[in-house]
N, CA, C, O and the ligand as a Tripos MOL2 file, in Angstrom:
@<TRIPOS>MOLECULE
protein
  265   263    67     0     0
PROTEIN
NO_CHARGES

@<TRIPOS>ATOM
      1 N          11.3590  -16.3050    4.5670 N.3       1 MET1
      2 CA         10.4550  -15.4290    4.8200 C.3       1 MET1
      3 C          10.7680  -14.0490    3.9270 C.2       1 MET1
      4 O          11.8920  -13.5790    3.7530 O.2       1 MET1
      5 N           9.4410  -13.4780    3.3720 N.am      2 THR2
      6 CA          9.8020  -12.4350    2.5980 C.3       2 THR2
      7 C           9.8350  -11.2660    3.5770 C.2       2 THR2
      8 O           9.3650  -11.4590    4.6980 O.2       2 THR2
      9 N          10.2880  -10.2050    3.3020 N.am      3 LEU3
     10 CA         10.5920   -9.0880    3.9420 C.3       3 LEU3
     11 C           9.1360   -8.0190    3.8130 C.2       3 LEU3
     12 O           8.6180   -7.6540    2.7580 O.2       3 LEU3
     13 N           8.7220   -7.6950    5.1220 N.am      4 ARG4
     14 CA          7.5230   -6.9770    5.1360 C.3       4 ARG4
     15 C           7.6730   -5.4390    5.2050 C.2       4 ARG4
     16 O           8.4500   -5.0470    6.0760 O.2       4 ARG4
     17 N           7.1620   -4.6420    4.5620 N.am      5 PHE5
     18 CA          7.3170   -3.1090    4.8210 C.3       5 PHE5
     19 C           6.2110   -2.6630    5.3260 C.2       5 PHE5
     20 O           5.1030   -3.0730    4.9790 O.2       5 PHE5
     21 N           6.4620   -1.5690    6.4010 N.am      6 CYS6
     22 CA          5.2760   -0.9910    6.8870 C.3       6 CYS6
     23 C           4.7480    0.1260    5.9160 C.2       6 CYS6
     24 O           5.4860    0.9620    5.3950 O.2       6 CYS6
     25 N           3.2990    0.0430    5.7180 N.am      7 ARG7
     26 CA          2.6720    0.9610    4.8370 C.3       7 ARG7
     27 C           2.8670    2.2750    5.3040 C.2       7 ARG7
     28 O           2.9620    3.1610    4.4550 O.2       7 ARG7
     29 N           2.9480    2.5750    6.5400 N.am      8 TYR8
     30 CA          2.9520    3.9540    7.0420 C.3       8 TYR8
     31 C           4.2770    4.6320    7.0520 C.2       8 TYR8
     32 O           4.4000    5.8220    6.7620 O.2       8 TYR8
     33 N           5.4910    3.6810    7.4650 N.am      9 CYS9
     34 CA          6.7510    4.4370    7.5860 C.3       9 CYS9
     35 C           7.6600    4.0600    6.5950 C.2       9 CYS9
     36 O           8.6820    4.7030    6.3530 O.2       9 CYS9
     37 N           7.2340    2.7610    5.8520 N.am     10 ASP10
     38 CA          8.1420    2.4060    4.7840 C.3      10 ASP10
     39 C           9.5050    1.5940    5.4000 C.2      10 ASP10
     40 O          10.4500    1.2550    4.6870 O.2      10 ASP10
     41 N           9.4290    1.3720    6.7170 N.am     11 GLU11
     42 CA         10.5490    0.6740    7.3400 C.3      11 GLU11
     43 C          10.2910   -0.7690    7.1930 C.2      11 GLU11
     44 O           9.1100   -1.1150    7.2280 O.2      11 GLU11
     45 N          11.3120   -1.7800    7.0140 N.am     12 PRO12
     46 CA         10.9260   -3.2300    7.1730 C.3      12 PRO12
     47 C          10.7280   -3.4370    8.4260 C.2      12 PRO12
     48 O          11.2820   -2.8480    9.3530 O.2      12 PRO12
     49 N           9.6420   -4.5880    8.5140 N.am     13 ILE13
     50 CA          9.1730   -4.9990    9.8810 C.3      13 ILE13
     51 C           9.8570   -6.1640   10.0810 C.2      13 ILE13
     52 O           9.5960   -7.1920    9.4560 O.2      13 ILE13
     53 N          10.8520   -6.0650   11.0380 N.am     14 THR14
     54 CA         11.8040   -7.1160   11.3190 C.3      14 THR14
     55 C          11.2970   -8.1530   12.4430 C.2      14 THR14
     56 O          11.9020   -9.2190   12.5470 O.2      14 THR14
     57 N          10.4100   -7.9270   13.1280 N.am     15 ASP15
     58 CA          9.7330   -8.6390   14.3050 C.3      15 ASP15
     59 C           8.5640   -9.1150   13.6510 C.2      15 ASP15
     60 O           7.7060   -8.3030   13.3070 O.2      15 ASP15
     61 N           8.4010  -10.5360   13.4010 N.am     16 PRO16
     62 CA          7.0000  -10.9820   12.8480 C.3      16 PRO16
     63 C           5.8590  -10.6880   13.9330 C.2      16 PRO16
     64 O           4.7010  -10.5250   13.5470 O.2      16 PRO16
     65 N           6.1890  -10.6190   15.2860 N.am     17 ASP17
     66 CA          4.9160  -10.4190   16.1010 C.3      17 ASP17
     67 C           4.7280   -8.8520   16.0970 C.2      17 ASP17
     68 O           3.9590   -8.2790   16.8690 O.2      17 ASP17
     69 N           5.4970   -8.2240   15.1620 N.am     18 ASP18
     70 CA          5.2400   -6.5410   15.3180 C.3      18 ASP18
     71 C           4.5930   -6.2730   13.7140 C.2      18 ASP18
     72 O           4.3950   -5.1220   13.3260 O.2      18 ASP18
     73 N           4.3770   -7.1340   13.0900 N.am     19 ALA19
     74 CA          3.5620   -7.0830   11.5660 C.3      19 ALA19
     75 C           2.2500   -7.4010   11.7430 C.2      19 ALA19
     76 O           1.9130   -8.4970   12.1890 O.2      19 ALA19
     77 N           1.3440   -6.4010   11.3830 N.am     20 VAL20
     78 CA         -0.0840   -6.6830   11.2680 C.3      20 VAL20
     79 C          -0.4680   -6.3990    9.9950 C.2      20 VAL20
     80 O          -0.2570   -5.3400    9.4030 O.2      20 VAL20
     81 N          -1.1180   -7.5000    9.5190 N.am     21 HIS21
     82 CA         -1.5560   -7.5950    8.0790 C.3      21 HIS21
     83 C          -2.9570   -6.8090    7.9940 C.2      21 HIS21
     84 O          -3.9610   -7.0520    8.6640 O.2      21 HIS21
     85 N          -2.7830   -5.7420    6.9490 N.am     22 LEU22
     86 CA         -3.7860   -4.7500    6.5660 C.3      22 LEU22
     87 C          -4.7540   -5.3770    5.5670 C.2      22 LEU22
     88 O          -5.8610   -5.8050    5.8910 O.2      22 LEU22
     89 N          -4.3040   -5.3990    4.4450 N.am     23 TRP23
     90 CA         -5.1550   -5.8770    3.2060 C.3      23 TRP23
     91 C          -4.2930   -6.4740    2.1870 C.2      23 TRP23
     92 O          -3.0620   -6.4510    2.2230 O.2      23 TRP23
     93 N          -4.9550   -6.9700    1.3470 N.am     24 HIS24
     94 CA         -4.2610   -7.6830    0.0660 C.3      24 HIS24
     95 C          -4.5210   -6.4840   -0.9780 C.2      24 HIS24
     96 O          -5.5850   -5.8670   -1.0310 O.2      24 HIS24
     97 N          -3.5100   -6.2590   -1.7240 N.am     25 GLU25
     98 CA         -3.4570   -5.3290   -2.7120 C.3      25 GLU25
     99 C          -3.3690   -5.9160   -4.1150 C.2      25 GLU25
    100 O          -2.3710   -6.5730   -4.4110 O.2      25 GLU25
    101 N          -4.3330   -5.7250   -4.9850 N.am     26 GLU26
    102 CA         -4.5440   -6.1870   -6.4040 C.3      26 GLU26
    103 C          -3.3410   -5.6660   -7.1470 C.2      26 GLU26
    104 O          -3.1030   -4.4580   -7.1500 O.2      26 GLU26
    105 N          -2.4930   -6.6220   -7.8440 N.am     27 GLY27
    106 CA         -1.4360   -5.8740   -8.6080 C.3      27 GLY27
    107 C          -1.9550   -5.6560  -10.0650 C.2      27 GLY27
    108 O          -2.8340   -6.3960  -10.5050 O.2      27 GLY27
    109 N          -1.4290   -4.6650  -10.8080 N.am     28 MET28
    110 CA         -1.8420   -4.3120  -12.1460 C.3      28 MET28
    111 C          -1.6480   -5.7520  -13.0620 C.2      28 MET28
    112 O          -2.5330   -6.2230  -13.7760 O.2      28 MET28
    113 N          -0.5060   -6.2400  -12.9030 N.am     29 SER29
    114 CA         -0.3390   -7.4480  -13.3560 C.3      29 SER29
    115 C           0.3550   -8.3060  -12.4540 C.2      29 SER29
    116 O           1.2650   -7.8050  -11.7920 O.2      29 SER29
    117 N           0.0500   -9.6560  -12.2970 N.am     30 GLY30
    118 CA          0.6740  -10.4900  -11.2210 C.3      30 GLY30
    119 C          -0.3900  -10.5190  -10.2460 C.2      30 GLY30
    120 O          -1.5040  -10.0110  -10.3720 O.2      30 GLY30
    121 N           0.1570  -11.3000   -9.0540 N.am     31 PRO31
    122 CA         -0.6460  -11.7240   -8.0950 C.3      31 PRO31
    123 C          -1.1130  -10.7650   -6.9870 C.2      31 PRO31
    124 O          -1.9960  -11.0350   -6.1730 O.2      31 PRO31
    125 N          -0.4080   -9.5910   -7.0480 N.am     32 GLY32
    126 CA         -0.7200   -8.4510   -6.1250 C.3      32 GLY32
    127 C           0.3400   -8.7690   -4.9020 C.2      32 GLY32
    128 O           1.2770   -9.5630   -4.9760 O.2      32 GLY32
    129 N          -0.0290   -7.9560   -3.7450 N.am     33 ARG33
    130 CA          0.7960   -8.2540   -2.6970 C.3      33 ARG33
    131 C           0.0720   -7.8460   -1.4750 C.2      33 ARG33
    132 O          -0.9320   -7.1400   -1.5640 O.2      33 ARG33
    133 N           0.5820   -8.3020   -0.2100 N.am     34 GLU34
    134 CA          0.0020   -8.1020    1.1300 C.3      34 GLU34
    135 C           0.6810   -6.7190    1.5340 C.2      34 GLU34
    136 O           1.8070   -6.3480    1.2000 O.2      34 GLU34
    137 N          -0.1530   -6.0980    2.2480 N.am     35 VAL35
    138 CA          0.0680   -4.8460    2.7860 C.3      35 VAL35
    139 C           0.2290   -5.0060    4.4580 C.2      35 VAL35
    140 O          -0.7140   -5.4360    5.1220 O.2      35 VAL35
    141 N           1.3050   -4.6810    4.9780 N.am     36 TRP36
    142 CA          1.4880   -4.6930    6.4190 C.3      36 TRP36
    143 C           1.9830   -3.2900    6.9720 C.2      36 TRP36
    144 O           2.4770   -2.3210    6.3940 O.2      36 TRP36
    145 N           1.6820   -3.5250    8.2570 N.am     37 ALA37
    146 CA          2.1530   -2.2490    9.1200 C.3      37 ALA37
    147 C           2.6750   -2.5380   10.3780 C.2      37 ALA37
    148 O           2.2990   -3.5940   10.8870 O.2      37 ALA37
    149 N           3.6120   -1.6970   11.1170 N.am     38 HIS38
    150 CA          3.8110   -2.0060   12.5190 C.3      38 HIS38
    151 C           2.7830   -1.9770   13.2830 C.2      38 HIS38
    152 O           1.8020   -1.2650   13.0730 O.2      38 HIS38
    153 N           2.9270   -2.7970   14.2970 N.am     39 ARG39
    154 CA          1.4760   -2.6770   15.3180 C.3      39 ARG39
    155 C           1.1250   -1.2300   15.8770 C.2      39 ARG39
    156 O          -0.0230   -0.8120   16.0290 O.2      39 ARG39
    157 N           2.1390   -0.6210   16.1230 N.am     40 GLU40
    158 CA          1.8540    0.8300   16.7090 C.3      40 GLU40
    159 C           1.6410    1.7060   15.4070 C.2      40 GLU40
    160 O           1.2560    2.8590   15.5980 O.2      40 GLU40
    161 N           1.8130    1.3570   14.3240 N.am     41 HIS41
    162 CA          1.4000    2.4370   13.1620 C.3      41 HIS41
    163 C           0.1200    1.8480   12.3640 C.2      41 HIS41
    164 O          -0.1200    2.2950   11.2420 O.2      41 HIS41
    165 N          -0.6250    0.9450   12.8810 N.am     42 VAL42
    166 CA         -1.8210    0.3400   12.1210 C.3      42 VAL42
    167 C          -2.8290    1.5960   12.2210 C.2      42 VAL42
    168 O          -3.4730    1.7940   11.1910 O.2      42 VAL42
    169 N          -3.0230    2.3100   13.0950 N.am     43 GLY43
    170 CA         -4.0140    3.1940   13.3450 C.3      43 GLY43
    171 C          -3.6910    4.5680   12.4920 C.2      43 GLY43
    172 O          -4.5290    5.4370   12.2500 O.2      43 GLY43
    173 N          -2.4080    4.5870   12.1130 N.am     44 LEU44
    174 CA         -2.0800    5.5780   11.3180 C.3      44 LEU44
    175 C          -2.2410    5.7440    9.7520 C.2      44 LEU44
    176 O          -2.3220    6.7440    9.0380 O.2      44 LEU44
    177 N          -2.2560    4.3960    9.4910 N.am     45 VAL45
    178 CA         -2.2600    3.9890    7.9190 C.3      45 VAL45
    179 C          -3.5710    4.6490    7.2660 C.2      45 VAL45
    180 O          -4.6750    4.5060    7.7920 O.2      45 VAL45
    181 N          -3.4020    5.2810    6.2480 N.am     46 GLU46
    182 CA         -4.6240    5.6330    5.3910 C.3      46 GLU46
    183 C          -5.3650    4.4630    4.8050 C.2      46 GLU46
    184 O          -4.8100    3.3790    4.6230 O.2      46 GLU46
    185 N          -6.5640    4.6830    4.5260 N.am     47 PRO47
    186 CA         -7.1900    3.6110    3.7360 C.3      47 PRO47
    187 C          -6.6100    3.4460    2.3620 C.2      47 PRO47
    188 O          -6.0260    4.3790    1.8110 O.2      47 PRO47
    189 N          -6.7650    2.2700    1.8040 N.am     48 ASP48
    190 CA         -6.2250    2.1250    0.5240 C.3      48 ASP48
    191 C          -6.6750    3.2910   -0.4870 C.2      48 ASP48
    192 O          -7.8770    3.4550   -0.6910 O.2      48 ASP48
    193 N          -5.7790    4.0520   -1.0810 N.am     49 THR49
    194 CA         -6.2060    5.1730   -1.9180 C.3      49 THR49
    195 C          -5.6390    4.7940   -3.2760 C.2      49 THR49
    196 O          -5.7640    5.6230   -4.1770 O.2      49 THR49
    197 N          -4.9890    3.5600   -3.5480 N.am     50 THR50
    198 CA         -4.4810    3.1980   -4.9550 C.3      50 THR50
    199 C          -5.4120    3.6070   -6.1510 C.2      50 THR50
    200 O          -5.1120    4.3050   -7.1200 O.2      50 THR50
    201 N          -6.6700    2.9800   -5.8430 N.am     51 LEU51
    202 CA         -7.7970    3.3240   -6.9260 C.3      51 LEU51
    203 C          -7.8440    5.0050   -7.3020 C.2      51 LEU51
    204 O          -7.7550    5.4750   -8.4360 O.2      51 LEU51
    205 N          -7.9810    5.6390   -6.2390 N.am     52 VAL52
    206 CA         -8.2570    6.9770   -6.1360 C.3      52 VAL52
    207 C          -7.1320    7.7840   -6.8690 C.2      52 VAL52
    208 O          -7.3390    8.7360   -7.6210 O.2      52 VAL52
    209 N          -5.8000    7.2140   -6.5100 N.am     53 ARG53
    210 CA         -4.7930    7.8960   -7.1350 C.3      53 ARG53
    211 C          -4.7310    7.6710   -8.6020 C.2      53 ARG53
    212 O          -4.4980    8.5560   -9.4250 O.2      53 ARG53
    213 N          -4.9770    6.3050   -8.8930 N.am     54 LEU54
    214 CA         -4.8840    5.8890  -10.1620 C.3      54 LEU54
    215 C          -6.0300    6.6650  -11.1320 C.2      54 LEU54
    216 O          -5.7560    6.9410  -12.2990 O.2      54 LEU54
    217 N          -7.1380    6.9370  -10.6280 N.am     55 LEU55
    218 CA         -8.0690    7.6160  -11.2910 C.3      55 LEU55
    219 C          -7.7030    9.0500  -11.3470 C.2      55 LEU55
    220 O          -8.0130    9.6530  -12.3740 O.2      55 LEU55
    221 N          -7.0380    9.7420  -10.3200 N.am     56 ALA56
    222 CA         -6.5290   11.0780  -10.6460 C.3      56 ALA56
    223 C          -5.5590   11.1150  -11.7910 C.2      56 ALA56
    224 O          -5.6450   11.9500  -12.6920 O.2      56 ALA56
    225 N          -4.7370   10.2910  -11.7390 N.am     57 ARG57
    226 CA         -3.5940   10.2380  -12.8510 C.3      57 ARG57
    227 C          -4.1670   10.0580  -14.1390 C.2      57 ARG57
    228 O          -3.5750   10.5430  -15.1040 O.2      57 ARG57
    229 N          -5.4480    9.3070  -14.3350 N.am     58 VAL58
    230 CA         -6.0220    9.2830  -15.5340 C.3      58 VAL58
    231 C          -6.6910   10.6220  -15.8060 C.2      58 VAL58
    232 O          -6.6420   11.0680  -16.9520 O.2      58 VAL58
    233 N          -7.2420   11.2250  -14.9500 N.am     59 LEU59
    234 CA         -7.8850   12.3720  -15.2600 C.3      59 LEU59
    235 C          -6.8750   13.4730  -15.7140 C.2      59 LEU59
    236 O          -7.0830   14.2070  -16.6800 O.2      59 LEU59
    237 N          -5.7030   13.5200  -14.8830 N.am     60 ILE60
    238 CA         -4.8180   14.4820  -15.2750 C.3      60 ILE60
    239 C          -4.3670   14.3870  -16.6510 C.2      60 ILE60
    240 O          -4.2940   15.3590  -17.4040 O.2      60 ILE60
    241 N          -4.0440   13.0980  -16.9880 N.am     61 ALA61
    242 CA         -3.5490   12.5840  -18.4470 C.3      61 ALA61
    243 C          -4.4550   13.1500  -19.3630 C.2      61 ALA61
    244 O          -4.0510   13.7060  -20.3840 O.2      61 ALA61
    245 N          -5.7160   13.0480  -19.0640 N.am     62 GLU62
    246 CA         -6.9190   13.2170  -20.1680 C.3      62 GLU62
    247 C          -6.8950   14.9770  -20.2770 C.2      62 GLU62
    248 O          -7.2390   15.4960  -21.3390 O.2      62 GLU62
    249 N          -6.5620   15.6410  -19.3670 N.am     63 ARG63
    250 CA         -6.6870   17.0200  -19.3880 C.3      63 ARG63
    251 C          -5.4090   17.5040  -20.0590 C.2      63 ARG63
    252 O          -5.4700   18.5280  -20.7400 O.2      63 ARG63
    253 N          -4.1740   16.8070  -19.9140 N.am     64 ARG64
    254 CA         -3.1290   17.3850  -20.8620 C.3      64 ARG64
    255 C          -3.0380   17.1310  -22.2410 C.2      64 ARG64
    256 O          -2.2640   17.7160  -22.9990 O.2      64 ARG64
    257 N          -4.0540   16.0150  -22.6460 N.am     65 ARG65
    258 CA         -4.2190   15.7750  -24.0450 C.3      65 ARG65
    259 C          -4.5870   16.9970  -24.8350 C.2      65 ARG65
    260 O          -5.6400   17.5080  -24.4520 O.2      65 ARG65
    261 N          -3.8870   17.7020  -26.0160 N.am     66 PRO66
    262 CA         -4.2290   18.5890  -26.6470 C.3      66 PRO66
    263 C          -5.5600   18.5310  -27.2110 C.2      66 PRO66
    264 O          -5.9800   19.4600  -27.9000 O.2      66 PRO66
    265 ZN          5.8930    1.6130   10.8000 Zn       67 ZN67
@<TRIPOS>BOND
     1     1     2 1
     2     2     3 1
     3     3     4 2
     4     3     5 am
     5     5     6 1
     6     6     7 1
     7     7     8 2
     8     7     9 am
     9     9    10 1
    10    10    11 1
    11    11    12 2
    12    11    13 am
    13    13    14 1
    14    14    15 1
    15    15    16 2
    16    15    17 am
    17    17    18 1
    18    18    19 1
    19    19    20 2
    20    19    21 am
    21    21    22 1
    22    22    23 1
    23    23    24 2
    24    23    25 am
    25    25    26 1
    26    26    27 1
    27    27    28 2
    28    27    29 am
    29    29    30 1
    30    30    31 1
    31    31    32 2
    32    31    33 am
    33    33    34 1
    34    34    35 1
    35    35    36 2
    36    35    37 am
    37    37    38 1
    38    38    39 1
    39    39    40 2
    40    39    41 am
    41    41    42 1
    42    42    43 1
    43    43    44 2
    44    43    45 am
    45    45    46 1
    46    46    47 1
    47    47    48 2
    48    47    49 am
    49    49    50 1
    50    50    51 1
    51    51    52 2
    52    51    53 am
    53    53    54 1
    54    54    55 1
    55    55    56 2
    56    55    57 am
    57    57    58 1
    58    58    59 1
    59    59    60 2
    60    59    61 am
    61    61    62 1
    62    62    63 1
    63    63    64 2
    64    63    65 am
    65    65    66 1
    66    66    67 1
    67    67    68 2
    68    67    69 am
    69    69    70 1
    70    70    71 1
    71    71    72 2
    72    71    73 am
    73    73    74 1
    74    74    75 1
    75    75    76 2
    76    75    77 am
    77    77    78 1
    78    78    79 1
    79    79    80 2
    80    79    81 am
    81    81    82 1
    82    82    83 1
    83    83    84 2
    84    83    85 am
    85    85    86 1
    86    86    87 1
    87    87    88 2
    88    87    89 am
    89    89    90 1
    90    90    91 1
    91    91    92 2
    92    91    93 am
    93    93    94 1
    94    94    95 1
    95    95    96 2
    96    95    97 am
    97    97    98 1
    98    98    99 1
    99    99   100 2
   100    99   101 am
   101   101   102 1
   102   102   103 1
   103   103   104 2
   104   103   105 am
   105   105   106 1
   106   106   107 1
   107   107   108 2
   108   107   109 am
   109   109   110 1
   110   110   111 1
   111   111   112 2
   112   111   113 am
   113   113   114 1
   114   114   115 1
   115   115   116 2
   116   115   117 am
   117   117   118 1
   118   118   119 1
   119   119   120 2
   120   119   121 am
   121   121   122 1
   122   122   123 1
   123   123   124 2
   124   123   125 am
   125   125   126 1
   126   126   127 1
   127   127   128 2
   128   127   129 am
   129   129   130 1
   130   130   131 1
   131   131   132 2
   132   131   133 am
   133   133   134 1
   134   134   135 1
   135   135   136 2
   136   135   137 am
   137   137   138 1
   138   138   139 1
   139   139   140 2
   140   139   141 am
   141   141   142 1
   142   142   143 1
   143   143   144 2
   144   143   145 am
   145   145   146 1
   146   146   147 1
   147   147   148 2
   148   147   149 am
   149   149   150 1
   150   150   151 1
   151   151   152 2
   152   151   153 am
   153   153   154 1
   154   154   155 1
   155   155   156 2
   156   155   157 am
   157   157   158 1
   158   158   159 1
   159   159   160 2
   160   159   161 am
   161   161   162 1
   162   162   163 1
   163   163   164 2
   164   163   165 am
   165   165   166 1
   166   166   167 1
   167   167   168 2
   168   167   169 am
   169   169   170 1
   170   170   171 1
   171   171   172 2
   172   171   173 am
   173   173   174 1
   174   174   175 1
   175   175   176 2
   176   175   177 am
   177   177   178 1
   178   178   179 1
   179   179   180 2
   180   179   181 am
   181   181   182 1
   182   182   183 1
   183   183   184 2
   184   183   185 am
   185   185   186 1
   186   186   187 1
   187   187   188 2
   188   187   189 am
   189   189   190 1
   190   190   191 1
   191   191   192 2
   192   191   193 am
   193   193   194 1
   194   194   195 1
   195   195   196 2
   196   195   197 am
   197   197   198 1
   198   198   199 1
   199   199   200 2
   200   199   201 am
   201   201   202 1
   202   202   203 1
   203   203   204 2
   204   203   205 am
   205   205   206 1
   206   206   207 1
   207   207   208 2
   208   207   209 am
   209   209   210 1
   210   210   211 1
   211   211   212 2
   212   211   213 am
   213   213   214 1
   214   214   215 1
   215   215   216 2
   216   215   217 am
   217   217   218 1
   218   218   219 1
   219   219   220 2
   220   219   221 am
   221   221   222 1
   222   222   223 1
   223   223   224 2
   224   223   225 am
   225   225   226 1
   226   226   227 1
   227   227   228 2
   228   227   229 am
   229   229   230 1
   230   230   231 1
   231   231   232 2
   232   231   233 am
   233   233   234 1
   234   234   235 1
   235   235   236 2
   236   235   237 am
   237   237   238 1
   238   238   239 1
   239   239   240 2
   240   239   241 am
   241   241   242 1
   242   242   243 1
   243   243   244 2
   244   243   245 am
   245   245   246 1
   246   246   247 1
   247   247   248 2
   248   247   249 am
   249   249   250 1
   250   250   251 1
   251   251   252 2
   252   251   253 am
   253   253   254 1
   254   254   255 1
   255   255   256 2
   256   255   257 am
   257   257   258 1
   258   258   259 1
   259   259   260 2
   260   259   261 am
   261   261   262 1
   262   262   263 1
   263   263   264 2
@<TRIPOS>SUBSTRUCTURE
     1 MET1         2 RESIDUE 1 A MET
     2 THR2         6 RESIDUE 1 A THR
     3 LEU3        10 RESIDUE 1 A LEU
     4 ARG4        14 RESIDUE 1 A ARG
     5 PHE5        18 RESIDUE 1 A PHE
     6 CYS6        22 RESIDUE 1 A CYS
     7 ARG7        26 RESIDUE 1 A ARG
     8 TYR8        30 RESIDUE 1 A TYR
     9 CYS9        34 RESIDUE 1 A CYS
    10 ASP10       38 RESIDUE 1 A ASP
    11 GLU11       42 RESIDUE 1 A GLU
    12 PRO12       46 RESIDUE 1 A PRO
    13 ILE13       50 RESIDUE 1 A ILE
    14 THR14       54 RESIDUE 1 A THR
    15 ASP15       58 RESIDUE 1 A ASP
    16 PRO16       62 RESIDUE 1 A PRO
    17 ASP17       66 RESIDUE 1 A ASP
    18 ASP18       70 RESIDUE 1 A ASP
    19 ALA19       74 RESIDUE 1 A ALA
    20 VAL20       78 RESIDUE 1 A VAL
    21 HIS21       82 RESIDUE 1 A HIS
    22 LEU22       86 RESIDUE 1 A LEU
    23 TRP23       90 RESIDUE 1 A TRP
    24 HIS24       94 RESIDUE 1 A HIS
    25 GLU25       98 RESIDUE 1 A GLU
    26 GLU26      102 RESIDUE 1 A GLU
    27 GLY27      106 RESIDUE 1 A GLY
    28 MET28      110 RESIDUE 1 A MET
    29 SER29      114 RESIDUE 1 A SER
    30 GLY30      118 RESIDUE 1 A GLY
    31 PRO31      122 RESIDUE 1 A PRO
    32 GLY32      126 RESIDUE 1 A GLY
    33 ARG33      130 RESIDUE 1 A ARG
    34 GLU34      134 RESIDUE 1 A GLU
    35 VAL35      138 RESIDUE 1 A VAL
    36 TRP36      142 RESIDUE 1 A TRP
    37 ALA37      146 RESIDUE 1 A ALA
    38 HIS38      150 RESIDUE 1 A HIS
    39 ARG39      154 RESIDUE 1 A ARG
    40 GLU40      158 RESIDUE 1 A GLU
    41 HIS41      162 RESIDUE 1 A HIS
    42 VAL42      166 RESIDUE 1 A VAL
    43 GLY43      170 RESIDUE 1 A GLY
    44 LEU44      174 RESIDUE 1 A LEU
    45 VAL45      178 RESIDUE 1 A VAL
    46 GLU46      182 RESIDUE 1 A GLU
    47 PRO47      186 RESIDUE 1 A PRO
    48 ASP48      190 RESIDUE 1 A ASP
    49 THR49      194 RESIDUE 1 A THR
    50 THR50      198 RESIDUE 1 A THR
    51 LEU51      202 RESIDUE 1 A LEU
    52 VAL52      206 RESIDUE 1 A VAL
    53 ARG53      210 RESIDUE 1 A ARG
    54 LEU54      214 RESIDUE 1 A LEU
    55 LEU55      218 RESIDUE 1 A LEU
    56 ALA56      222 RESIDUE 1 A ALA
    57 ARG57      226 RESIDUE 1 A ARG
    58 VAL58      230 RESIDUE 1 A VAL
    59 LEU59      234 RESIDUE 1 A LEU
    60 ILE60      238 RESIDUE 1 A ILE
    61 ALA61      242 RESIDUE 1 A ALA
    62 GLU62      246 RESIDUE 1 A GLU
    63 ARG63      250 RESIDUE 1 A ARG
    64 ARG64      254 RESIDUE 1 A ARG
    65 ARG65      258 RESIDUE 1 A ARG
    66 PRO66      262 RESIDUE 1 A PRO
    67 ZN67       265 GROUP 0 **** ****
């Protein structure tokens, strides 16, 4: 069994009954990964902002270019 980490608190989820699958995250290279959260933390997890963060990083990089 692979260790699952909670998206909200970053702690490992040791009890399988406590693990709630949120979504599948696409990897930049490779198969991507599954995103999990503790049952009690599911409602606290922010929606997937990976693309938004990525876009922001690109925009910042563009702006820093001379
Ligand atoms: Zn948690």
